[in-house]
N, C-alpha and C positions, 0 to 999 in steps of 0.2 A: 334398547339394549337390556338384556337380562341383568338382574341385580348382581348375580354372582360374577358375570363378566365385568360389569361396571366397577365392582369392588376390587377386582384384581388387575384392572388396566390402569396404568399410571401414565399421566401426561409426561412427555420428555422433560427432564430438568431444564430450566431456563439456561440458555447459553449466556455466560457472563458478558457484559458489555466490554468493548475494547478497553476502556479505562479501568474497569474492574479487573480484567485479566492482567493488565500491566501492574496494577497495585498489588495483585495477589502473587506476582512473580511467576505466572503461568508461562509456558512456552507459547509464544504468540504466533498466530497464523493470520496472514492477510493475503489477499489476491487482488489483482488489478483488472478492471473492466473499463473499456473506453465508452464514453457516451456516443449516441448515434450521430452519424454524419447526415443529419436531417431531423425531422420532427417525430419520427416513429420510434418509440423506445422498446418495441416488442423484443427485438433480438437481445438488447442489453439486459432486459429483465429475464429472458430465458437463461442466459448465461449466469446472471447473478443468483437466480433461484436455485440453480444446481449447487451453489456454494453455501447455501443455508445449512447451518449445523456443522459445517466443515471448517469455517474460518471465523475469526472474531470480527472481522470487518472487511468490507469490499471497497477498495481504493478506486476512486473515480478521477480520471485524469482531467487536467485543465489545459486544453490546447496543446497537448504533448506534441513535440517536434514542430510546434507552430502550425499545426494543421487544424483547420476549422472543424469544430464539432459543437454539439449542444453544450451549453454551459454546465460546468461541473456542479454548480449550485442546484440548477433545475434538475439535473440527473440524479443528484444525491437525494433530493426531496422525493423523487419518484420511487427510488429504492426504499426510502424510509416508509412511504405509504404502503409498501408491500412487505413490511416486516423485516427488511434487510438493513443492517447497520452500515452506513457509509462512512468512509474516511474521504473527506472532500479536499481535493487539491486546490490550492489557491496560488496562482502565479502572479508575479509583479509586471510581467511584460505589457499587459493590455490595459491596466488601470492605474490611475494616480491614487494618492493617499485618500482622497475623498471617496472614490469609487470602491477601493478596497474595504474601507471602513463600512461603507453602506452595505456591501455584500456580506461582510462578516456579522454585522448586526442582524441583517435579514436571515442569515444562516441560523443564528441562535434562536430567533423568533419562530423559525420553521422546524425546529427540533433537531437540527444538525449539531453534533457535539464534538466531532473529531475533524481536525484540519491538518493538512500537511503543507507547510509554508515553503514555497519554492521561488526562485528567481525567475525561471521560465527560459525556454529555448529561444535562440535568436530568430527574429522574423525571417531572415534570409533563408533559413533551413526549411521553411514550410511551403504551403500552397498559396500564400498571399505575400510574396517576397517584396512587394511594393507598399505593403501596409506600414503605417507609422508606429514604431515601438514607443512605449512609455518609459518603463524602467525607472520611475521616480524613486522606487525603493528596490532593494534586493532582499534576499531571504533573511539575513540577520536583522535588518531594520524592520522587516515584516514581522518577525518573531517578537521584536520589542513592541511593535504596535499592538499586536494581539495581547501581549502581557498587560499593556496599558488598558485596553478595552476590558480585560478581565478584572482589572482594578477599578473600573468605572470611570476611566478617563479617555478622552480622545487623543489624537495624534499631537495636539497642541497643549495637552495637559489640562484641558477644560473638563469639568465634571459632565457625565452623561446623566441628565435629569430623569431619564425614563428607564434606567436599569443597565447594569453591567452585563457583559457576556460571561459565559462559563465554558470557554472552548478548551479542549484538550489538544494541544498543538505539538506537532512533530516537525522534523526537518530531514533533509536528505544528507547522505554522507557517501564519499567515495573512497573506501579503504585502498583502492588501487591507484590513487593519485600519484602523479610523478614527483610531486613536492611533498616530502614527509613533514617538513617543518610547517609548510603552508597548510597541510591537512590538519595538523595538530592545532595551530592557531585558530583556524576557522571552526573546527569542532568545538574548541573551548569557548569561542565567542557565541556559538549557537546555544551551548549549555547555559551560559550566563544570560542570554537573551530570553530564555524561557522554554527551550525545547524539552519536551517530556518524553520523547522517544525518537529514534532515528531509523530511517529506512535507507538501506544501501542501494547503490547502483548495482547492476548485474555483476555478480561475483564469478570470476573465472579462475582466480588465483587464491586458493584457500589458505596457502601458507601466508600470503600477505594479509588476509583477513585475521588469521591467528595473531600475527605481529601487531596489527591494529588493535585487537582486543586486549592484548597484554601490555602494550606500551602506551597507548593513547586513551582507549575507552575504559581501562581498568579503574574502578573506584568512582566512576562518574555517576553511578546509580541511575542510569538511563538505559532502557533496553535498546539493543541494536538488532534490527531485523535484516538478515542477509537476503539480497535480491537473487532469486533463483529464476532462471529463464528457460523456457522449453525450447530447445533446439529441434527443428523439425527435419533437418537434413544437413548434409555436409555443405551444400550450397548456402543454406541459411546461415550456418556458422561462419563461412567465408565472407558473406555479406556483412555480418556484424563486425568481423575484424577490419573490413575496409571502411566501414561507415560509422562506427560507434567509437568516439575517442576514449582512450583509457582502458579499452577492453581488448583482450587478446585470448581468444579461445585456443587452448593448447592443441598441437598437432595430433596428439593421441586421441583426443575427443573427436576431432574432425575425421580421423581415420576410422574410428569406431562407427561413426554415422555413415561414412562412405561404403564400408564393407557390410553393413547390416542389410539383411533381406527386407526388414521393415524399419526404415530409418526413423519414422515417427515414433514407433514403439521404443526403439533404442534411445531416442531423445527423452522419452518419459522415464526410462530406467535410469539414464544419466541424471535427470533432474531429481529423481528419488534418492539416488546416491548422494547428491549434493545436499538435499534436505537432511539426511542422516549426518553428514559431515558438519553442517551448520549447527545441528542440535548439540554437538559437543563443544562448539566454539562460542555461540552467542545465544541470545534470548528469544529468537524467533526467525521466521522466514517470511518473505514477501514474494509471492509466486506470480510470474508473468508468463502467460501463454497466449500471445497475441492471436486473436481470431480462433483459438481453440481452448477457451476458458472451461469448456465442458470436460476437458481431460484432467483438470486440476484434482477433482476427487480421486481419480484413478492414481495419479501421481502420489497423493497422500497415502492411499492404500499401499502402494508399492514401497513407500518409505516407512510403513508400519505406524502411521499416525491415525489413530482411531477417531471416529466422529466425535465432535464436542458434546453432542447430546443425541439421544435416540429414545423412542418409546420403550417402555418395559412391559412385557406381557407374560403372564404365567399361564401357559396353556393347560397345565393340569387342572386348573380351576374353572376353565371355560366351559360353559354349558352350550352345546350346539343344538 
């Protein structure tokens, strides 16, 4: 490369880590990618690579809907090896306290720093309905366990002689929960147990999100990321209304999708509108575009969200 070009080409500024972005008070961007249903991570990597420079972290699911997939720990390590920061989901359904602690210590040793602590979906909902569930812990107790590991103690308050973890842990929240008092109590318990950020379920009622932010989350000093879901068609929205508890896609959204010449593009526009709404209400968004994660950068563009980092080139000084 000629010296004049080299002198005026700047590497892209480093995208802050997810933890750094939280601590800086940035508007947070995360996206969800499922591990492979098998041993070949190629497709997962292709989707995650498209998100580099657009999100602070890629959230890797842990047996979501109780459907068998590669472990979230292994998939997160693969992303890390390719320069993509993972947020590793850890669910209580399949492991007891020993197994959970072993995986969390292993995650730390392998370079994973972000964990989303979940109870996990019921086994009967998935593709192995006769499997035996564990559920020794649930999400609040898992958060407490991780706080202990970060303090150098195991589940039984015994010291870890070979080093503590340093995991940045978050939790799920559902602002559209039917029980307002139950939502508040569980949210407060998760904050007390050590949750450093919250990721919401799919948001369809933004008035409800605003109420949650002003009446429950106000003053908690923990960022809330609103779950934004790409609806691909009216049929897709109707399926969600039938099958996802606590979510009700409004009729006017379903009508827009049904009347659109290109329902997928209309779904992207709707998701972008929701990102803009969330930006006025909370501290971030978590984007879910099942099997179309490649469209997330376009949704962010439509929402006016610029890339987190890009190379700077001053063409007037380039020698050709």
